[in-house]
N, C-alpha and C positions, 0 to 999 in steps of 0.2 A: 215850598215858597217859590214865587216866579222869580226868573233868572234876572230881571232888572231890579228887583228888590235886592237879590244877593249882590248885584253888581254896585248898587248903591252903597250897601254896608261895606263891602270889600274896598270901596273908594274911601269912604269916611274913616276907616281905621288907621289911615296913614297921615291923617290931619286932625287938628284940634276942632276945626269946624270948616264948612265950605258953604259958598253961596250956591243957591240953586242953579243959576245959569252955568257955573263952572262944573257943578256936579252932574249936570246932563251934557257931558262933552260929546256923547254919541248922536246929540241932536234928535233924540226920540220925539215924536209928536207931542206937543206941550200937555195936552189934556191927558194923554195915555200916561206920560211921566208923572204929572201931578197925582194921578190916581195912585200910583205905586208909593210915592211919597207919603201921601195921606194914609194909605194902608200901613206903612211902617210906623207912622206916629200912633195910629189906633192901637197897633200890637204892642207898642212901648218899646220899639227897637231905636228909634231916633226921636229927636226933639228940635223944635224950632227955638233957637235962643234969642233971635231978634229977627225982624222982618227979612225973609229970603235966606236966613243962614241956619244950617243944620249942623247937629253933632250927635254922635252916638249916646244912648242912654246906658246905664250900667248893664241892662238886659242885652242891648246891642253889643256891648264889649264882651259879653260872655258868649255870645254867639259867634262873633268873628274869631274868638279865641279858638274855634274849632275849624278854622278855615287856613288852608295852606296859602302861602304868600303867592298873589296874583292868581288865586284859584277861587271861583265863586260857589264851588260846591264843597259842602262840608265833607271832610276825609273821614273814612272809617278809622276809628281809633281803638286801641286796646282798652278794654274795660278795667277798671280797678275794684277789686273785690276783697272780701274776707272770707276765710274759713276758719271754724273753730273747733278744734279737736278736743272733745269732752270725753274723758275716760275715768274709770276707777282701776283698781288693780288688775282686773281681768277682763274688763269689758269696755266697749266704746259705744258711744251715742251717735248715730247716723240718722239720714233722713232721705226719704225718696223726693226727688226733684220733681216739682209741679209744672214746670215749663222748660222749653228748649233754652240752651242747647243740650241739656242733659235730661229731658223729659223722661221719667219712668226709671232713671238710674239713681243709684244710692251713693250718697257722698256726705262729707262734713257738712254742718250747717253753716250757711254763709249767704252772701248777696253783695251787691253794689254799695260802695261808699256814697254818702251824700255830700254834696258841696258843704264845706265849712265844718265836718266833724273828722276827728281823728280816726285812723284805723281801728283803735282799740275801742273807741265809742260806737263805731259801726259794728264791731265784733258783738258787743254787749246788746246793741239795738236788734240786730239780725236774730241773735238767740231769743231774745224776749219775744219779738214779733212772731217768730216761727214755732216756739214752743210754749210760751206764756210763763217761761221760767226766767228769773232774774240771775244773772251772774255777775261777779265782781272781779275786777282786776285780772283778766287772763293775761298770759305771759306770751309775748311775741317769740315764736320758735323758728319762723322762715319767711323769707320773701321769695316768692317763686314767679318767674315769667313762664306762663304756659300757653304754648302754640299747639293747637290740636288740628290736624289736617284729615281730610276726608277725600280720597281720589285726587290728591294732589293740590286740592283747594283748602284754604284756611277755613276751618269749620268754627273755631272759636278762639280769641286771643285775649289772654287776662293777665294782669299783674295782680297776684294774690298775696296778701298778708295773712299768715297763717298763725294762729293763736291757739294756746293749749292751756286747759285747766282740768285739774283732778276735781271731780264732783262725786257726789252720791247719786248713783243711777236711780235710786228709789225716788228721787225728786221729780224724775221725768217719766215715771210709770204711766200717768194719764196724759202725757204730752204726745203728739203726733210724730213721734220718733221711732227709730228701729234700734234696739239695744243688742248688740251682738258681742259674743266672745271673741276676744282677739285671736285665739287660735283658730277660729272658723272663717276669719277674713277671707283667706285665699279661695275658699270654696264658694264665695258668694259669686253668681253669675252675672249680676246686673250692677256691678260696681262701676262708678264713673271712671273713664280712662286715666284720670290724673291722679285718683285716690292713692293707690297702692305706692306710687312713686313718691308722693309727698309724705305719707305715712311712714314708710320705712326711712326716708332721710330724717324726718323729724324725730324718729326714735334714737338715731344715732348721734344726735347732737350733744354738745356739752353745754357750756354756758353762752356759747357763741351762737348767734342768729345764722341759720343756714340759708345761703342765697344760691338759686340754682335756675338755670333755664331748661325747661322740659319742651323737647320736641316730640310730639307723639302723633302717631297715626291710628285712625279707627280701624 
């Protein structure tokens, strides 16, 4: 997005509406400024409520919610994800990740929350989408802030809602998953860096939800 468009959105988020002449406080050449206003209208971020007066649309409000105050560039934000720990008495169901940041590594089934859904709904959806199996009422076992660094730089930063459900692993035999004996977990060479930390903490919980910040290095 062009910096002028970001500036317009950043300005409109502090007011209910603003007139075109006031909105162009930097006195950018009229035709050039008009082009960017028109583009924002086409993209659905702003709307003209009466002649010469503009305000953010719902989509525009969602966009500026990612902007820091007085900053026209969206800031990198931690993602919100779910992990679902599917186990039976002796085994655990894992999955090889198909994209970064954990491409080729093995972890619990999971993914990002969608706006408007609860973390439990997201956990159920992710299992269904990635295995074809429907689960019901997984239990929240932990909430983890996960910061993984590589060479001193943040590699990934996520808030993870971890759910657990006892299942029959036979239901997942034809699904694209890896069924592992729990006793063999420490020997797996391609585990994601956060897995064993979360798994061990989740195993120790009582009826309370575990909360923990994990600072990890690759």
